[in-house]
N, C-alpha and C positions, 0 to 999 in steps of 0.2 A: 491473630489477623491472618485471614486466610488471603490466600495469591489469586487473584483473580486474573492472572494473564490467559490471552485468547491466543492459543499456537493454531497452527496449522500447517500442511505438508504441501509444498508446490511444485511440480515438476518443470524442469527448465529446458529449452530448446534440445538439451543432448542427453535428455533421460535421465538428469541428476535429479534425485529429492531433495530439498534446501526445506527446513522447517525454520518457522520465521513468524514473528511474533506481530500481531494485529497492534498496531500503535494506537489508531482510530478508523471512524467510517467518516464519510462526509458526503454529504448528498450536495451536486451542484448542476442546475439548470436540468434537474429532473435526472441527472448520470449517477449512478453509484461509484465511489472511489473508497480504497483501502490503503493505506497509509502502511509499509509493513517494514521490519528489520530483520534480517537475521539473527537466529539464536546462537549460532556459535560462531560468528566474525569474530575474528581476534584485532579491530580495528582500534585504535585511542577513541576515535571520534565514531558514534552510532551513525548504521549507513541505514538509510530510508530510501524505501522504493513505493512510488505510486503506482498501483493494480486499477484498472478501468473493470466495473463488472459488465460484461456482455455475453448476449445469449445467441446461441445456434439455431438454424432452422425449427429444432425442434422444442426451442423454448429452454434445454437446459444451460445453466447458467455457468460461467467458466470468468477467468481475468485475465486481463491482455496489458503488458508492460505500457504505461503512458511515455513517449515520446517526442510528442510535438512539444513544443516550446512554449506557444501561446495555452497550452491547457496546463502543463507544470505549472509556470507562473501565475496561472486561476488559482490550482491545486495549493500552491507555497501562500498565495494571500489570504485565501478563506482559510489555510491551518494558522498562519500567524494571527487571524484576527482569534479564531476562535479559542486558542492558547498564547496569544498575548508575548510571543516568539518570534525569530528569525526569522522562520520556514525551512524548507527542509533543505536537506545538504546535499 
């Protein structure tokens, strides 16, 4: 069986590149979100981050970290409904 893992490289606020696996994509209220997990994390439990797809004035797409508690709860609920899981960590 072929490995179908989608990997992307993100740049953090300090300019460091981080390779992440795209766990899933969600669309909630016409907003697109990606749930990602760092590839090289040495944590016992997987670490998940929710990223919102946003656009600049020229229409270029980029990711923004979701920090709003209400928005995070909405994403966790959608994730748990789809995957019958406990949500994001």
